[in-house]
N, C-alpha and C positions, 0 to 999 in steps of 0.2 A: 506494499498498499504507499502509495508514494503521498509526503510530509509537509507537508509548510516550509522545510526548510530544499528538500529539497525539488520544489514552485524555485526556491529565491536561491542555486547556484544554479542551472535551468536559467533563467532572467538574466543571471549576471553571464554565462556563457552567451543573449543569446544578448547581448547588448540593450537587454529591456528593463524596464520602471513596472514592475506590478505593485499596486498602493499594499499593506500591509495586509488590511478586510476582504481582501479578495481573493487569495496567497490557498486558506483552504478550500475558496472556490475550486480554479485550479486545481494542488489537486485531488480531488474529489475527477472535474475531467482529466484529469492521466490516467488516472485506475480506470476510465472508461474508456478510454483512448484503447491502452493495455490493455484491455480484456477484448477485446475488438480486437486488438490486432490476433493478443491470444489464439483466435478462435483455425486464424490458418494452420498450427499446431496438425488438427485430429482431421489434413488434411492427405491423403493415403497419394500420392506421387509416382507415379511408376518412372525413374531416371535415365529404364532401360532400354523405355521410349519415344525419348526426347530423338526429336531431328538434332542430325548432327549440324553443327557448326556451318559455315561458309569457310574454304578460309579467305581470311585479309586478304584484298589487295587494293593498288592505288589505280580506280579507276576515272584519274582525273592525265590525266600525262605517264608516261614511260620517266619512268627511274630518270636520275641522269639534273642535269643541269641547264634549267632553262634555258635564261638567258645570263651575256655577261653582266660581271662582276658589277652594282651600279650605272648601268645603260638609266636606267628611270629617272635617279638619285634628284638632276638636275631641278624636273622635272615636277617633284613632290614636295622640295627643301621651296624652288617657286606659284604651290596652290597653299603653303602656314601663309597667315599677314600678318604672321609676331616672330624673331626672335632670342639669344637673348645672346649674344656669341655663336659657338656653335652647339648648339643648341636650339629647335623648335615650340615655340607657348602653344600650348593645347587650354584648350575650358579646360577651368578644376572637375572634374563629377563625383570626384569619392572625397567627403566629405568625413577629418575627426572628429566627430565630436565627446 
C-alpha cells in the first residue's frame, strides 16, 4: 500500500508540488493503479507462439558517407538569426525552475 511518504518521494522525482492535504488521496489512487496493472500477472501468454522480430536494417539509405563533411555548414549557419562567437544562438525552450 502506498503511503503519503511514497507520494512525496515520487512528487520530488517528478519535480511537482503536491499539497499535504492531497497526499492521502494520491496514495489511494496509486494503489488503484497498481492493482489494475497487477491484473496483467494473471494473463497466460505463450511466448513460444510470438512472431519473430524482423531483422533490423536501415531503410533510408545505404550505409556510408551520404555527403562530404561541411557541405551544408554555410547554409545552416546563414539560416541562424543570431550568433555569439563561433556558437549559434537559439531560443531557450527548456527551463530549470
